[in-house]
MOPAC internal coordinates of N, CA, C and O (Angstrom, degrees):
PM7 1SCF
backbone

  N    0.0000 0     0.00 0     0.00 0    0    0    0
  C    1.4451 1     0.00 0     0.00 0    1    0    0
  C    1.4766 1   111.01 1     0.00 0    2    1    0
  O    1.2310 1   119.51 1   -37.78 1    3    2    1
  N    1.3147 1   118.55 1   142.22 1    3    2    1
  C    1.4695 1   119.39 1   176.32 1    5    3    2
  C    1.5374 1   108.33 1   -72.39 1    6    5    3
  O    1.2310 1   121.49 1   -33.95 1    7    6    5
  N    1.3059 1   114.75 1   146.05 1    7    6    5
  C    1.4611 1   120.67 1   179.44 1    9    7    6
  C    1.5442 1   111.21 1   -88.90 1   10    9    7
  O    1.2310 1   121.91 1   162.95 1   11   10    9
  N    1.3372 1   113.94 1   -17.05 1   11   10    9
  C    1.4467 1   118.71 1  -178.19 1   13   11   10
  C    1.4969 1   110.90 1  -154.47 1   14   13   11
  O    1.2310 1   119.57 1   -42.68 1   15   14   13
  N    1.3153 1   118.42 1   137.32 1   15   14   13
  C    1.4024 1   121.74 1   174.63 1   17   15   14
  C    1.5538 1   107.43 1  -119.59 1   18   17   15
  O    1.2310 1   120.81 1   -54.23 1   19   18   17
  N    1.3234 1   116.05 1   125.77 1   19   18   17
  C    1.4770 1   118.36 1  -178.61 1   21   19   18
  C    1.4936 1   110.54 1  -119.25 1   22   21   19
  O    1.2310 1   121.24 1   -30.59 1   23   22   21
  N    1.2679 1   115.23 1   149.41 1   23   22   21
  C    1.4787 1   122.89 1   173.16 1   25   23   22
  C    1.5099 1   106.83 1   -80.85 1   26   25   23
  O    1.2310 1   121.13 1   -66.20 1   27   26   25
  N    1.3236 1   115.45 1   113.80 1   27   26   25
  C    1.4571 1   121.34 1  -177.92 1   29   27   26
  C    1.5192 1   113.48 1   -56.72 1   30   29   27
  O    1.2310 1   120.44 1   137.52 1   31   30   29
  N    1.3436 1   116.76 1   -42.48 1   31   30   29
  C    1.4554 1   121.34 1  -178.97 1   33   31   30
  C    1.5513 1   109.92 1   -62.63 1   34   33   31
  O    1.2310 1   119.23 1   136.43 1   35   34   33
  N    1.3146 1   119.08 1   -43.57 1   35   34   33
  C    1.4716 1   120.21 1   178.74 1   37   35   34
  C    1.5369 1   109.05 1   -69.74 1   38   37   35
  O    1.2310 1   119.02 1   139.76 1   39   38   37
  N    1.2841 1   119.47 1   -40.24 1   39   38   37
  C    1.4378 1   121.65 1   178.14 1   41   39   38
  C    1.5493 1   112.25 1   -59.41 1   42   41   39
  O    1.2310 1   120.48 1   135.24 1   43   42   41
  N    1.2633 1   116.69 1   -44.76 1   43   42   41
  C    1.4757 1   123.07 1   177.95 1   45   43   42
  C    1.5200 1   110.16 1   -61.84 1   46   45   43
  O    1.2310 1   119.25 1   137.56 1   47   46   45
  N    1.3666 1   119.04 1   -42.44 1   47   46   45
  C    1.4221 1   120.94 1   179.08 1   49   47   46
  C    1.5046 1   113.39 1   -65.92 1   50   49   47
  O    1.2310 1   121.95 1   139.79 1   51   50   49
  N    1.3767 1   113.87 1   -40.21 1   51   50   49
  C    1.4593 1   119.52 1   177.88 1   53   51   50
  C    1.5289 1   112.14 1   -68.52 1   54   53   51
  O    1.2310 1   120.05 1   142.35 1   55   54   53
  N    1.3598 1   117.50 1   -37.65 1   55   54   53
  C    1.4351 1   119.19 1   178.28 1   57   55   54
  C    1.5569 1   112.29 1   -67.98 1   58   57   55
  O    1.2310 1   120.36 1   141.06 1   59   58   57
  N    1.2994 1   116.92 1   -38.94 1   59   58   57
  C    1.4746 1   121.70 1   175.73 1   61   59   58
  C    1.5107 1   110.74 1   -64.09 1   62   61   59
  O    1.2310 1   120.39 1   133.69 1   63   62   61
  N    1.3515 1   116.86 1   -46.31 1   63   62   61
  C    1.4695 1   120.33 1   177.73 1   65   63   62
  C    1.5092 1   111.97 1   -65.52 1   66   65   63
  O    1.2310 1   118.90 1   146.05 1   67   66   65
  N    1.3245 1   119.71 1   -33.95 1   67   66   65
  C    1.4365 1   121.12 1   179.51 1   69   67   66
  C    1.5266 1   108.69 1   -66.09 1   70   69   67
  O    1.2310 1   118.83 1   144.44 1   71   70   69
  N    1.2910 1   119.84 1   -35.56 1   71   70   69
  C    1.4710 1   124.13 1   175.65 1   73   71   70
  C    1.5253 1   108.61 1   -62.68 1   74   73   71
  O    1.2310 1   119.51 1   135.59 1   75   74   73
  N    1.3045 1   118.55 1   -44.41 1   75   74   73
  C    1.4397 1   123.04 1   178.37 1   77   75   74
  C    1.5698 1   113.03 1   -64.62 1   78   77   75
  O    1.2310 1   122.35 1   141.90 1   79   78   77
  N    1.3857 1   113.11 1   -38.10 1   79   78   77
  C    1.4601 1   118.34 1   175.76 1   81   79   78
  C    1.5102 1   111.92 1   -64.63 1   82   81   79
  O    1.2310 1   120.80 1   140.49 1   83   82   81
  N    1.2994 1   116.07 1   -39.51 1   83   82   81
  C    1.4840 1   121.25 1   179.29 1   85   83   82
  C    1.5371 1   109.02 1   -64.27 1   86   85   83
  O    1.2310 1   121.54 1   134.57 1   87   86   85
  N    1.3285 1   114.66 1   -45.43 1   87   86   85
  C    1.4891 1   118.26 1   175.76 1   89   87   86
  C    1.5471 1   111.42 1   -60.46 1   90   89   87
  O    1.2310 1   120.49 1   137.10 1   91   90   89
  N    1.2162 1   116.67 1   -42.90 1   91   90   89
  C    1.4637 1   122.77 1   177.42 1   93   91   90
  C    1.5105 1   110.51 1   -59.49 1   94   93   91
  O    1.2310 1   120.25 1   133.61 1   95   94   93
  N    1.3164 1   117.12 1   -46.39 1   95   94   93
  C    1.4592 1   123.39 1   179.80 1   97   95   94
  C    1.5656 1   108.65 1   -61.50 1   98   97   95
  O    1.2310 1   120.45 1   138.71 1   99   98   97
  N    1.2447 1   116.74 1   -41.29 1   99   98   97
  C    1.5446 1   120.89 1  -173.53 1  101   99   98
  C    1.5047 1   111.33 1   -83.62 1  102  101   99
  O    1.2310 1   118.57 1   149.73 1  103  102  101
  N    1.3785 1   120.34 1   -30.27 1  103  102  101
  C    1.4016 1   121.58 1  -166.29 1  105  103  102
  C    1.5387 1   115.05 1  -118.63 1  106  105  103
  O    1.2310 1   118.79 1   150.58 1  107  106  105
  N    1.2633 1   119.92 1   -29.42 1  107  106  105
  C    1.4725 1   122.80 1  -177.48 1  109  107  106
  C    1.5199 1   111.39 1   -78.42 1  110  109  107
  O    1.2310 1   120.09 1   -29.99 1  111  110  109
  N    1.2692 1   117.43 1   150.01 1  111  110  109
  C    1.4865 1   120.43 1   179.60 1  113  111  110
  C    1.5268 1   107.34 1   -62.88 1  114  113  111
  O    1.2310 1   121.77 1   -39.36 1  115  114  113
  N    1.3522 1   114.22 1   140.64 1  115  114  113
  C    1.4655 1   121.44 1  -179.38 1  117  115  114
  C    1.5072 1   111.39 1   -55.82 1  118  117  115
  O    1.2310 1   120.22 1   144.03 1  119  118  117
  N    1.3410 1   117.19 1   -35.97 1  119  118  117
  C    1.4609 1   119.22 1  -175.16 1  121  119  118
  C    1.5542 1   112.83 1   -85.55 1  122  121  119
  O    1.2310 1   120.13 1  -175.63 1  123  122  121
  N    1.2990 1   117.35 1     4.37 1  123  122  121
  C    1.4638 1   120.45 1   176.14 1  125  123  122
  C    1.5562 1   110.90 1   -53.78 1  126  125  123
  O    1.2310 1   120.58 1   -47.68 1  127  126  125
  N    1.2848 1   116.51 1   132.32 1  127  126  125
  C    1.4286 1   119.40 1  -178.35 1  129  127  126
  C    1.5335 1   114.48 1  -136.44 1  130  129  127
  O    1.2310 1   119.39 1  -174.23 1  131  130  129
  N    1.3137 1   118.77 1     5.77 1  131  130  129
  C    1.4576 1   123.84 1   179.39 1  133  131  130
  C    1.5139 1   107.68 1  -119.75 1  134  133  131
  O    1.2310 1   121.23 1   -39.85 1  135  134  133
  N    1.3182 1   115.25 1   140.15 1  135  134  133
  C    1.4632 1   121.28 1   178.67 1  137  135  134
  C    1.5121 1   109.70 1  -127.98 1  138  137  135
  O    1.2310 1   120.13 1   -51.06 1  139  138  137
  N    1.2746 1   117.35 1   128.94 1  139  138  137
  C    1.4832 1   123.13 1   178.81 1  141  139  138
  C    1.5254 1   108.36 1  -114.10 1  142  141  139
  O    1.2310 1   120.46 1   -57.64 1  143  142  141
  N    1.3201 1   116.72 1   122.36 1  143  142  141
  C    1.4551 1   122.65 1  -178.27 1  145  143  142
  C    1.5465 1   108.20 1  -119.07 1  146  145  143
  O    1.2310 1   121.03 1   -47.44 1  147  146  145
  N    1.3418 1   115.63 1   132.56 1  147  146  145
  C    1.4314 1   121.92 1   174.78 1  149  147  146
  C    1.5592 1   108.84 1   -98.37 1  150  149  147
  O    1.2310 1   120.52 1   -59.96 1  151  150  149
  N    1.2481 1   116.61 1   120.04 1  151  150  149
  C    1.4811 1   120.14 1  -176.16 1  153  151  150
  C    1.5142 1   112.18 1   101.80 1  154  153  151
  O    1.2310 1   121.77 1   -18.44 1  155  154  153
  N    1.3282 1   114.22 1   161.56 1  155  154  153
  C    1.4822 1   118.47 1  -178.06 1  157  155  154
  C    1.5457 1   111.44 1  -134.29 1  158  157  155
  O    1.2310 1   121.20 1  -153.75 1  159  158  157
  N    1.2989 1   115.32 1    26.25 1  159  158  157
  C    1.4682 1   118.54 1  -178.48 1  161  159  158
  C    1.5379 1   112.37 1   -94.45 1  162  161  159
  O    1.2310 1   119.79 1    20.98 1  163  162  161
  N    1.2858 1   118.01 1  -159.02 1  163  162  161
  C    1.4244 1   123.27 1  -179.08 1  165  163  162
  C    1.5291 1   113.56 1   -61.98 1  166  165  163
  O    1.2310 1   120.10 1   142.85 1  167  166  165
  N    1.3304 1   117.42 1   -37.15 1  167  166  165
  C    1.4414 1   119.63 1   178.37 1  169  167  166
  C    1.5181 1   109.81 1   -64.09 1  170  169  167
  O    1.2310 1   119.46 1   138.42 1  171  170  169
  N    1.3330 1   118.63 1   -41.58 1  171  170  169
  C    1.4879 1   121.13 1   179.87 1  173  171  170
  C    1.5516 1   108.81 1   -61.71 1  174  173  171
  O    1.2310 1   120.34 1   133.92 1  175  174  173
  N    1.3037 1   116.95 1   -46.08 1  175  174  173
  C    1.4859 1   121.37 1   179.58 1  177  175  174
  C    1.5493 1   109.92 1   -58.08 1  178  177  175
  O    1.2310 1   120.70 1   131.99 1  179  178  177
  N    1.3225 1   116.26 1   -48.01 1  179  178  177
  C    1.4868 1   119.66 1  -178.09 1  181  179  178
  C    1.5345 1   110.33 1   -62.73 1  182  181  179
  O    1.2310 1   120.74 1   140.41 1  183  182  181
  N    1.3376 1   116.20 1   -39.59 1  183  182  181
  C    1.4519 1   118.83 1  -177.29 1  185  183  182
  C    1.5348 1   111.56 1   -66.94 1  186  185  183
  O    1.2310 1   120.55 1   138.82 1  187  186  185
  N    1.3433 1   116.55 1   -41.18 1  187  186  185
  C    1.4644 1   117.47 1   178.81 1  189  187  186
  C    1.5366 1   108.75 1   -66.07 1  190  189  187
  O    1.2310 1   118.80 1   139.09 1  191  190  189
  N    1.2594 1   119.90 1   -40.91 1  191  190  189
  C    1.4466 1   122.88 1  -177.52 1  193  191  190
  C    1.5288 1   110.11 1   -66.47 1  194  193  191
  O    1.2310 1   118.56 1   138.85 1  195  194  193
  N    1.2959 1   120.36 1   -41.15 1  195  194  193
  C    1.4629 1   121.96 1  -179.67 1  197  195  194
  C    1.5577 1   114.32 1   -77.36 1  198  197  195
  O    1.2310 1   120.44 1   138.07 1  199  198  197
  N    1.3140 1   116.76 1   -41.93 1  199  198  197
  C    1.4519 1   119.08 1  -177.34 1  201  199  198
  C    1.5081 1   111.25 1   -71.52 1  202  201  199
  O    1.2310 1   118.76 1   151.82 1  203  202  201
  N    1.3305 1   119.96 1   -28.18 1  203  202  201
  C    1.4741 1   120.83 1   172.26 1  205  203  202
  C    1.4884 1   111.74 1   -66.20 1  206  205  203
  O    1.2310 1   119.26 1   163.29 1  207  206  205
  N    1.3255 1   119.02 1   -16.71 1  207  206  205
  C    1.4394 1   121.51 1   177.05 1  209  207  206
  C    1.5555 1   111.17 1   -79.02 1  210  209  207
  O    1.2310 1   119.36 1   159.78 1  211  210  209
  N    1.2823 1   118.82 1   -20.22 1  211  210  209
  C    1.4711 1   120.06 1  -176.22 1  213  211  210
  C    1.5430 1   114.72 1  -115.03 1  214  213  211
  O    1.2310 1   120.39 1   171.63 1  215  214  213
  N    1.3324 1   116.86 1    -8.37 1  215  214  213
  C    1.4961 1   121.94 1   175.77 1  217  215  214
  C    1.5409 1   108.67 1  -137.90 1  218  217  215
  O    1.2310 1   120.34 1   -28.59 1  219  218  217
  N    1.2952 1   116.96 1   151.41 1  219  218  217
  C    1.4247 1   122.83 1   176.57 1  221  219  218
  C    1.5154 1   107.55 1   -85.53 1  222  221  219
  O    1.2310 1   120.10 1  -100.94 1  223  222  221
  N    1.3493 1   117.40 1    79.06 1  223  222  221
  C    1.4201 1   122.46 1  -175.50 1  225  223  222
  C    1.5808 1   109.77 1   -78.21 1  226  225  223
  O    1.2310 1   122.15 1   -48.99 1  227  226  225
  N    1.3490 1   113.48 1   131.01 1  227  226  225
  C    1.4600 1   120.63 1   179.54 1  229  227  226
  C    1.5754 1   113.18 1  -106.50 1  230  229  227
  O    1.2310 1   122.24 1   156.13 1  231  230  229
  N    1.3234 1   113.31 1   -23.87 1  231  230  229
  C    1.4624 1   118.92 1  -176.21 1  233  231  230
  C    1.5187 1   109.49 1  -137.41 1  234  233  231
  O    1.2310 1   120.50 1   -54.18 1  235  234  233
  N    1.3525 1   116.65 1   125.82 1  235  234  233
  C    1.4359 1   120.40 1   174.25 1  237  235  234
  C    1.5414 1   106.43 1  -118.43 1  238  237  235
  O    1.2310 1   121.64 1   -50.76 1  239  238  237
  N    1.3355 1   114.47 1   129.24 1  239  238  237
  C    1.4880 1   118.99 1   174.58 1  241  239  238
  C    1.4978 1   106.84 1  -118.70 1  242  241  239
  O    1.2310 1   121.15 1   -54.60 1  243  242  241
  N    1.3666 1   115.41 1   125.40 1  243  242  241
  C    1.4094 1   121.48 1   177.22 1  245  243  242
  C    1.4958 1   109.78 1  -108.45 1  246  245  243
  O    1.2310 1   120.73 1   -61.01 1  247  246  245
  N    1.3119 1   116.20 1   118.99 1  247  246  245
  C    1.4682 1   123.64 1   178.65 1  249  247  246
  C    1.5330 1   107.11 1  -104.39 1  250  249  247
  O    1.2310 1   122.16 1   -57.29 1  251  250  249
  N    1.3502 1   113.47 1   122.71 1  251  250  249
  C    1.4706 1   118.14 1   176.55 1  253  251  250
  C    1.5434 1   109.55 1  -126.38 1  254  253  251
  O    1.2310 1   121.95 1    -2.85 1  255  254  253
  N    1.2819 1   113.88 1   177.15 1  255  254  253
  C    1.5003 1   117.05 1  -176.94 1  257  255  254
  C    1.5337 1   108.98 1   -50.71 1  258  257  255
  O    1.2310 1   120.27 1   -19.74 1  259  258  257
  N    1.3113 1   117.09 1   160.26 1  259  258  257
  C    1.4028 1   124.90 1  -176.75 1  261  259  258
  C    1.4910 1   118.58 1   -74.18 1  262  261  259
  O    1.2310 1   120.75 1   173.22 1  263  262  261
  N    1.3134 1   116.17 1    -6.78 1  263  262  261
  C    1.4715 1   120.38 1  -177.97 1  265  263  262
  C    1.4970 1   108.97 1   -76.81 1  266  265  263
  O    1.2310 1   121.48 1   -20.17 1  267  266  265
  N    1.3244 1   114.77 1   159.83 1  267  266  265
  C    1.5047 1   120.81 1   179.31 1  269  267  266
  C    1.5168 1   109.30 1   -62.76 1  270  269  267
  O    1.2310 1   120.35 1   145.32 1  271  270  269
  N    1.3372 1   116.93 1   -34.68 1  271  270  269
  C    1.4593 1   121.44 1   178.71 1  273  271  270
  C    1.5070 1   109.98 1   -63.66 1  274  273  271
  O    1.2310 1   120.80 1   136.70 1  275  274  273
  N    1.2886 1   116.07 1   -43.30 1  275  274  273
  C    1.4741 1   122.22 1   176.38 1  277  275  274
  C    1.5085 1   113.68 1   -58.31 1  278  277  275
  O    1.2310 1   122.30 1   134.12 1  279  278  277
  N    1.3453 1   113.19 1   -45.88 1  279  278  277
  C    1.4413 1   119.22 1  -179.68 1  281  279  278
  C    1.5400 1   109.76 1   -65.99 1  282  281  279
  O    1.2310 1   121.30 1   140.69 1  283  282  281
  N    1.3167 1   115.11 1   -39.31 1  283  282  281
  C    1.4808 1   119.43 1   179.93 1  285  283  282
  C    1.5258 1   108.96 1   -64.13 1  286  285  283
  O    1.2310 1   118.64 1   138.36 1  287  286  285
  N    1.3639 1   120.20 1   -41.64 1  287  286  285
  C    1.4656 1   122.65 1   175.25 1  289  287  286
  C    1.4591 1   111.48 1   -56.94 1  290  289  287
  O    1.2310 1   120.28 1   134.39 1  291  290  289
  N    1.3902 1   117.07 1   -45.61 1  291  290  289
  C    1.4863 1   120.08 1  -177.26 1  293  291  290
  C    1.5306 1   109.29 1   -64.18 1  294  293  291
  O    1.2310 1   119.62 1   138.35 1  295  294  293
  N    1.3350 1   118.34 1   -41.65 1  295  294  293
  C    1.4604 1   120.32 1   179.56 1  297  295  294
  C    1.5538 1   110.67 1   -64.64 1  298  297  295
  O    1.2310 1   120.23 1   139.60 1  299  298  297
  N    1.3539 1   117.16 1   -40.40 1  299  298  297
  C    1.4285 1   120.47 1   176.56 1  301  299  298
  C    1.5353 1   112.01 1   -60.07 1  302  301  299
  O    1.2310 1   121.87 1   138.04 1  303  302  301
  N    1.3633 1   114.02 1   -41.96 1  303  302  301
  C    1.4647 1   118.04 1   179.65 1  305  303  302
  C    1.5334 1   110.68 1   -63.69 1  306  305  303
  O    1.2310 1   119.99 1   137.25 1  307  306  305
  N    1.3319 1   117.63 1   -42.75 1  307  306  305
  C    1.4516 1   122.08 1   177.00 1  309  307  306
  C    1.4692 1   110.68 1   -56.48 1  310  309  307
  O    1.2310 1   119.02 1   132.95 1  311  310  309
  N    1.3441 1   119.47 1   -47.05 1  311  310  309
  C    1.4689 1   122.93 1   179.51 1  313  311  310
  C    1.4831 1   109.25 1   -56.77 1  314  313  311
  O    1.2310 1   120.44 1   131.39 1  315  314  313
  N    1.3788 1   116.77 1   -48.61 1  315  314  313
  C    1.4804 1   120.67 1  -176.74 1  317  315  314
  C    1.5650 1   109.11 1   -63.33 1  318  317  315
  O    1.2310 1   120.88 1   133.31 1  319  318  317
  N    1.3027 1   115.93 1   -46.69 1  319  318  317
  C    1.4625 1   119.37 1  -178.29 1  321  319  318
  C    1.5205 1   111.71 1   -61.59 1  322  321  319
  O    1.2310 1   120.44 1   141.98 1  323  322  321
  N    1.3004 1   116.77 1   -38.02 1  323  322  321
  C    1.5225 1   117.48 1  -178.30 1  325  323  322
  C    1.5282 1   108.10 1   -65.70 1  326  325  323
  O    1.2310 1   120.20 1   145.14 1  327  326  325
  N    1.3769 1   117.22 1   -34.86 1  327  326  325
  C    1.4510 1   117.34 1   175.56 1  329  327  326
  C    1.4712 1   112.77 1   -68.39 1  330  329  327
  O    1.2310 1   120.81 1   135.86 1  331  330  329
  N    1.3672 1   116.05 1   -44.14 1  331  330  329
  C    1.4723 1   120.09 1  -177.59 1  333  331  330
  C    1.5280 1   111.89 1   -65.90 1  334  333  331
  O    1.2310 1   120.20 1   147.97 1  335  334  333
  N    1.3286 1   117.22 1   -32.03 1  335  334  333
  C    1.4624 1   120.15 1  -173.44 1  337  335  334
  C    1.5383 1   111.24 1  -106.35 1  338  337  335
  O    1.2310 1   118.66 1  -166.29 1  339  338  337
  N    1.2593 1   120.16 1    13.71 1  339  338  337
  C    1.4544 1   120.47 1  -171.37 1  341  339  338
  C    1.5227 1   114.20 1   -58.68 1  342  341  339
  O    1.2310 1   118.81 1   152.77 1  343  342  341
  N    1.3090 1   119.87 1   -27.23 1  343  342  341
  C    1.4467 1   123.07 1   176.31 1  345  343  342
  C    1.5245 1   116.47 1   -81.27 1  346  345  343
  O    1.2310 1   120.51 1   163.42 1  347  346  345
  N    1.3179 1   116.63 1   -16.58 1  347  346  345
  C    1.4527 1   116.96 1  -175.72 1  349  347  346
  C    1.5480 1   112.30 1  -124.95 1  350  349  347
  O    1.2310 1   118.31 1   165.26 1  351  350  349
  N    1.2949 1   120.83 1   -14.74 1  351  350  349
  C    1.4573 1   123.91 1  -175.60 1  353  351  350
  C    1.4769 1   109.46 1  -115.62 1  354  353  351
  O    1.2310 1   120.11 1   -60.75 1  355  354  353
  N    1.3272 1   117.40 1   119.25 1  355  354  353
  C    1.4409 1   119.20 1   177.44 1  357  355  354
  C    1.5297 1   109.53 1  -121.27 1  358  357  355
  O    1.2310 1   119.69 1  -159.94 1  359  358  357
  N    1.2808 1   118.20 1    20.06 1  359  358  357
  C    1.4836 1   122.25 1  -177.91 1  361  359  358
  C    1.5231 1   111.93 1   -92.79 1  362  361  359
  O    1.2310 1   121.77 1    26.83 1  363  362  361
  N    1.2989 1   114.21 1  -153.17 1  363  362  361
  C    1.4763 1   121.50 1  -174.37 1  365  363  362
  C    1.4835 1   109.72 1  -117.73 1  366  365  363
  O    1.2310 1   119.80 1   -35.62 1  367  366  365
  N    1.3126 1   117.98 1   144.38 1  367  366  365
  C    1.4257 1   123.53 1   172.97 1  369  367  366
  C    1.5340 1   109.61 1  -124.91 1  370  369  367
  O    1.2310 1   121.32 1   -36.96 1  371  370  369
  N    1.3485 1   115.08 1   143.04 1  371  370  369
  C    1.4299 1   120.33 1  -177.13 1  373  371  370
  C    1.5512 1   110.55 1  -132.58 1  374  373  371
  O    1.2310 1   122.26 1   -34.44 1  375  374  373
  N    1.3153 1   113.28 1   145.56 1  375  374  373
  C    1.4937 1   116.55 1   166.63 1  377  375  374
  C    1.5164 1   104.29 1  -107.57 1  378  377  375
  O    1.2310 1   120.75 1   -41.26 1  379  378  377
  N    1.3289 1   116.17 1   138.74 1  379  378  377
  C    1.4116 1   117.95 1  -173.17 1  381  379  378
  C    1.5310 1   112.57 1  -143.02 1  382  381  379
  O    1.2310 1   122.77 1   -36.75 1  383  382  381
  N    1.3361 1   112.31 1   143.25 1  383  382  381
  C    1.5168 1   118.13 1   162.37 1  385  383  382
  C    1.5025 1   105.34 1  -109.93 1  386  385  383
  O    1.2310 1   119.70 1   118.09 1  387  386  385
  N    1.3417 1   118.17 1   -61.91 1  387  386  385
  C    1.4672 1   121.94 1  -179.48 1  389  387  386
  C    1.5248 1   107.41 1  -122.90 1  390  389  387
  O    1.2310 1   119.62 1   147.75 1  391  390  389
  N    1.2987 1   118.34 1   -32.25 1  391  390  389
  C    1.4561 1   122.10 1  -178.85 1  393  391  390
  C    1.4970 1   111.00 1  -127.04 1  394  393  391
  O    1.2310 1   119.26 1   -19.91 1  395  394  393
  N    1.3152 1   119.01 1   160.09 1  395  394  393
  C    1.4498 1   121.39 1   177.59 1  397  395  394
  C    1.5505 1   108.99 1   -71.45 1  398  397  395
  O    1.2310 1   122.20 1   -43.43 1  399  398  397
  N    1.3051 1   113.39 1   136.57 1  399  398  397
  C    1.4537 1   118.98 1   174.69 1  401  399  398
  C    1.5042 1   109.39 1  -120.60 1  402  401  399
  O    1.2310 1   120.65 1   -42.90 1  403  402  401
  N    1.2968 1   116.35 1   137.10 1  403  402  401
  C    1.4839 1   118.79 1  -176.29 1  405  403  402
  C    1.5531 1   110.61 1   -99.25 1  406  405  403
  O    1.2310 1   120.10 1   180.00 1  407  406  405

């Protein structure tokens, strides 16, 4: 019997984001507190979750395609992330095309 079953798509997203978090840890200024993410899919979610582990992020801006569907996906991701990060993140998150939207 297998001891563990993993979703390959999620594992790939987490592995990719972990590489970005390592690069952030090694290369970004320690006082960096803003995170800009392009896209609102699984990769975006994984990147926010991992990078907030290596930097004290206060503002997350998610830029997605200009369509209303894209903006809706970004807002849905923000809602999910706020729930996932409620114990460690007290900053602001935005979904944006051209301007910040709350």
